[in-house]
N, C-alpha and C positions, 0 to 999 in steps of 0.2 A: 253761227249755227243755231238750230232751233233749241230753245230751252224753255221748260215750263216755268210758271211763276213760282217764286219762293213761298215758303210757309210762314205763318206768323209764329211769334215766340211760343204761344200756347200750343199750337199744333206740333211744332218742332220738339218741344220738351216732352209732351205727352207721347209722341211717337218714339222718342229715344227711351223714355221710361218703360213703355210697354215692351220694347225690344231688349233692353239691356240693363234695366235697373234705374231707379230714379236719379235724375240729375238736379243738383241744387246750384245756387249761385256761387258757392265757394268750394265745396268738397264733394267727392263721391265716397262710397264705402271704403275705397282704397286709401292708403295712407299718404300717397304723394303722387306727383304727376307720372313718373315712370310706371308705378304700380297701376294707376288708373288707365294709362294707355295700353299696357300689356293686357290687362283684363278686357279692355274694349276690343282689341285687335284679335283676340283668341276666341271670339264667340263662334258658335257653330255655323252661323250664316255665312261666314267668310272662309269656311274650310276648303273650298275649291278655288278661291281667289288668291291673289298675291298683293300684299300691302308693301309699299315702300315708303318709309317715313324718315325724315331727318329734321331735327329741331336744334337750333343754336340760340344762345343768349347773344344779342347783338353787341352789347358793350364789351363783354369779355371774350367773345368768340367761343365760349365753352359749348361743347356738344352735350345737350341735355338728354336727348333720347334718339335712338335710331333703330330701325329694323329694315334690313335689305337696302341700306343706303347706297351701296355700290352696285346694286343689281340694275341692269338695263331694263327699262320698262317703257311702255308707250306713253308719251306725254300728252297726247291730244293737243289742245290749244295752249298748254303750258309751253309749247315750243315757241310761241309768240314772245315770250320773255326774252329769248335769245335774239329773235329778229328785231324787236324794239330796241334792245340794248345795242346791237350791232349798228342799226340805223343811226342812233344818236351819236355813237362813237365815231363811225366812219364818215357820216355826212355832216354831222353837227346839227344842233337843234334849230339854228336860225337859217339854214339853207332853204332856198325855195326852188322848186322845179319849174322849168320853162316849157310851155307849149308854144311852138313857133308857127307863125302865119307868114308864109313865104310867097310873095307874088312872083310867078314864073312868067314874067312879061312886063310890059310897060303900063303905067297908069296915067291916063290923060288928066288934064287939069279939071275935068268934070267928074273925076272919080271913077272912070271906067277902066277896069283891068283888062287889057288885051292879052289874055293868056290864062293859064290855070292858077288856082290858089292852092298851094300846098299847106297841109296841116301836119306838122311834124310833132309827134308825141314825145313828151319827156317823162312819161311814167307817172303823171299827176293823177291821183285818184279823186281829186276834190271837185270834179264836175258831177256833183251828187247833192241830193237834197239836204243831207245832214250838214253840209258846209254852208248852206244859205242862211243868212240872217233873216229874221222875220220881216216880211214886206207885204204890203197890201196895194195892189194885188200881188200874189206870189210871183217871184221871178223864175225864169227858166234857168236850169242848171247850165245852159250854154250862154247865159247873159254876159259873162265876162268876155267871151270871144266876140259876141255881137257888138257889145259896147266898144271894144277896142277897134274893131273895123269901122264902126260909125265915126268914132273920134278921129280916125285916120282919113276920113273923107271918102271912103269907098262906097260907091253907089251901084256898081254893076260889075259882075264877073262874066266875061264873054267865054271863058273856058270852063273847065271842070273843077270840082272840089276833089282834091286828091289826099287820101289818108296815107301817111308814111309812119309806120310803127316799127321801123327797122332798128330802133334803139335796143330792143331785146331780141335775142336769137333763141331758137329752140322751140319745143312744142308749147302750146298755149295753156298747158295745165301743169300743176306741180307733180314732181316725181312721186309715184305711189298713190296718187288720187285714183279712186275706182270709178268705173264707167257709170255706175248707178248714182253717183253723186252729181254728175255733170248737168243734170236738168235743174237742180235745185240751187237756190240763191247762194248757198255756202260753197258751191262748186263752180262758180262762174268762171268763164274763160278769161285768161289774163292777156292784156295788151298794153302797149305803151300809150295807146289812146283808149281811155275807158270813160264811159258815160253812164251815170245813174247806176253805178255798181255793176254794170254789165248785166242788168236784170230788167225785164219788161214786166210791169205790173198790169194785170188783166182783171177785167170784170165782165161777167156775163149775166144777163137778165132774162127771166122767163117771159114768155108771151102772155097774152091776156086770156087765152083759152087753151084747154087741153089739146095737145096735138100741134100747137104752134111751134115754129122753130125758136130756138134760143138765140138771143141777140147779143152780139159783142158791143159793149160800151167802149167805143174807141177812145184811146188816149194817145199821147205823144209816142211816136215810134211804131204804131201798129201797122203802118203802111209798109214797113220793112218785111213783114211776114205775110204768109198766106194762111188763112184760117179754114179748117175743114170742120164744119158743124153738122154734117149730114147725120151723125149718130147722136145728136143732142136734141132733146125734145122737152116740151112743156107737158107736165102731167096735172091731174086733178088736184085741187087744193087739199092739203093734209096728207098727200102721199109722200113717201120717203124722198129725201133730197140725196141724190147720189150722182155727183158730177166731178169730172176730173179733166185735166189737160195733159198732153204729152207732146214733147218735141224730141225727135230722134237726134242723136249726136250729129252735128254738122248741118242739119236740115233747118230750113226757114219755114217749114210747114208745121203749124200747131194744130193738133187733133184734139177737138173737144168732144167728149162723150158723156152720156149719162142723162139724168133728168133733174129738172127744177120744177117744183110745183107752182101753180098759179098763185100769185100774191106773195111769194117768198122773196126775201131780200136777195139782191144780186150776189152771185158767187164771186169771191175775190181770191186771187192767187197770183202766181208769177212763174215765169220761165226764164232761163238764162239766154243770153244773146250770142249766137254764133258770129264769128268774124266781127268782134266789137269795133275795130278800127273803121271798117266799112259802115257799120251802123252809126258811128260818130259823125261821119261826114254826110251820111244820108239825113240824119236829124238836123245837122247844121244847115244843110241846103234848104230844108223845109222852113226852118226858123229864120234864116236870112231873108227868104222871100216874104215871109209873113211880116218881117220887120221893115220891109221896103227896099231891100237890097236885091236886085235881080241877079239870078244865076242862070245863064243860058245853057250851060253844059250839065253833065251828070255828076253823080257822086261815084268815085271809084277808089280802089285800094291798090297802092303801088309802093310796096316797101322799098326803101332806098331812093325814093324820088328826089330827095333833097340833094343827094350826091350827084345826081344826073342833071341837076339844075343849079349850077353854082352861081353865086351872086356876081353881077357885073356892074360896071359904073352906070349903065343906063337903066338899071332896075332899082326900084325902091328897096330900102333895107327891110329885113324881116321884122315883124312885130312879135313881141313876146307877151304871153299871158302867164303870170307867175302864180304858183300855188301858195297856200298858207305855208308857214314854216314847218320844217320836218317834225318839230316837237308836236305840232297840231296833228300832223298826219299819223304820228305814232299813237297819240291819244285816241284818235278816231279809229285806229286799228285795234288798240288794246281794250278800250272800255267795252265795246259791244262784241269783241272777238271777231273781227271782220277778216275773213280769209283772203279775199282779193287784195286788200290793202297790205296785208302781211307779205304776200307773195310779191307784190309790186315793190315793196321796200327792199326785200332780198335781192330782186333783180336790179334795182337801182344801184345797190352796192356792187353787185356783180358787173354791171356795165362799166363801172369806173375802175375795175380791177382786172379786166380781161388781159390787157397788156399783150395783145397779139396771140394769146393762147387759142388753140383750135378746139375750144369747148363751148358749151352753151352758156348763156348768161346765168342760168340757174346754177350750173356747176361752178362758175366763177364766184357766185354769191356764197355757195356752200364752202368753197375754199377760203374765202375771206372770213366767214364765220368761224371756221376751224382755227385760223390764225388768231382771231380775236379771243377765242376760248383759251388757246394756249397762252396768250399774253396775260389773260386774267388768272392764270395759275390753275386752270381746270384741266385735268387729264383729258387728252383728246379722245381716248378710247371710252370715255364716259358720256360723250355727246355724239350721237350718230343720227343727225337730222338729214332728211332728204328733201325737205321743202321749207318754206318760210312760215307756214300757217299751222302745222300740226295735223292737217287733214290727211296726210300720208299715213297709211297703215304700216309702213315699214320704218318710220322714225323711232328712235330709241334714245333715252337719256336716263341718268340715274338721279335719285333724290339728292344725293350729295352734290352733283353738278348743278342742280337747280339752286340749292342753297348757296353754293359758292358763287354763282352768277349774281344772285340777289345781294350777297355781301359785297361783291366787287362793285356793283352799281350803287350801293349805298355809300361808297366812298369815292365814286367817280366824279369828275368835274361836272358832268351833266346829271348829277343825282336828282335834282329837283324835277327836271323834265321827266325823268324815268319814273320817279315815285308818283308824280301827278298823273301819269298815264294809267296807273293801275286802278281798276274798279274799287270803289269805296263801299263797304258793306252798308246796306240799307239806304244808299244814296244814289248811286249811278251805275251805269254799265251793266254787266252781267251779274253784279251783286246788288242791284237796285232793290230787289224784292226779298233779299235774303238777310237773315240775322237781325231782322227788325225787332226791337224790343229787348235785345240782349246786350251784354256788355261789349259786343263786337260792332254794334251799329255806330257808324262814323269813326271807327277805330281800325278795323281790319282793312288793309289794302292788299289785294291778292288777285292773281290771275286764275280764272276758272278754265276747265278743259273737259270735254266729253266727246267720246266716240262710243260706238256700240261696245258695251262691256268694259269701257275705260272711263275713269273719273279721276280728275286731278284738281288740286288747289294748292297754290304756293304763294307766299307773300310774307307780310309783316303784321304783327299785332302787338298791343301792349296788354299784358294780363292784369288781373284785378289787383295784383301786388305792385303794379307800376313798372314791371320789367318788360323791356321791348324784346320781342322774340322774332326770329326769322325761321321759316319752316317750309318744307315741301311734303305734301301728302299725295301719294299716288296709289290708286286702287285699280288693278288690272284683272281681267278675266272674271269679273263679278257679274253674275246673273242672280238677282234675289231669289232664293229658294222658296218654294211653297211652304208656308209654316203658319202657325197660329200661336201668338199674334203674328201679323205679317212682318216679314223681314223688311228692313229699310231699303229704299232705292239707293242707288250709288251716290246720288247727291246728298241724301239725308245721312248716309254713312259718313261721308266726309264732314258734314256739318256737326255731327255728334263728336267726331274726333277733335275738331277745331274748338268747339265749345269747351271741351275738357281742357284743352291746351290753355285756353284763356282763363278758366275759372277754378282749376285745381291747383293748389299751391305747389311750388317747386320744393325739392328737398332742402332742408335747412343746411346752411354752410357748416362745415366741421368746426 
């Protein structure tokens, strides 16, 4: 989900100082951590908002501070902590997901498939640029499939390329996702066959003279769509740049509207892809032909095709393309807070726990999550998640449940994989630009979360006294009020709280 860049140490400290009194590296005017946090949380800017905070000492398990720790609040992407933990627990960190390439026909000695080629999705999200190692020239995200087919000796497909994404049942969006999210990359449609995060990157360039049409700079996958640029035009140099694209839900028509001045840089953006399984084989067909493998048929979507084309002794065995291990998929989900990957991991668990139940794969995943929560000793009524990503506006969780989950995973057999998946302050993921130059840089491991009026941050840190702490901080219904000096953003409000947690001493032991 979109997040603006983090502030430097100087800007962060000055902002907090203007808002709530000076912050030093060791103490505030309050006598101890609980006093400092109470003083911070009861500022006028937060009077209409709700804070939920729980802080424990990791070694002793002692509760150090709490406010509303058992109140259900919206977690935003802190929900991914549960999804990542569930995936590691239920699937195992070393498991790899298989995308199957199934010849529905015979293959001649010359490598000609007399029949269709089925592509059965296993829910692998790794056909995406972030999983490619650096190569020159850059490799296609479909290269693992093309390489596998070439190594098997395939030279021609006389039939169709068929996308089978029947592994997951139910609607292709998470429960509680809103319609206005679905055009944007963080609301991409979910499928057992996913390519390039189910998002099409776009670039449009102005013409050379005012009045010229605006030109699409075509990239991979553009042929899957129809582009309407009738309402997009080039304007005089120096005139305002006002350009946007829109794709209605379910449509493959992209409307480009607005203006780009002569000489301006290309406009770059993205839209989500409808029917991603069909897009997957559409792109695969284009790239197979470009790689020298002829495909005489078309690309089409046929869920359940694998069941209707059982293997026979006269047909070659299916080929499998394996994903990176689940631990890598969890990290790729958690670090940048990738909603599609989170939902795919929840559905992956659900697909393995359906056991004949007449429910959707998402519902089965939520059932498995609730069982995991109960096994972890967390009250079921403190975790009310509806999807795997936290994009759902109806999901609820308590700060106490988040801390309990973190403590459970800190002692879990897959502890290292879980901790390594969390963003590290000042270094990577959604915390890469945050807390730089503070005692939390390279120290704080935590999951961020944000929706409109919702801001969350939960994880582990070591304070300046050397004590390792686990915490959950949730700020709901917060809209910064107009004030002088300006009230902090929701993100800055969380950062001010966590800096105090790191730098204000704990009460002395009796």
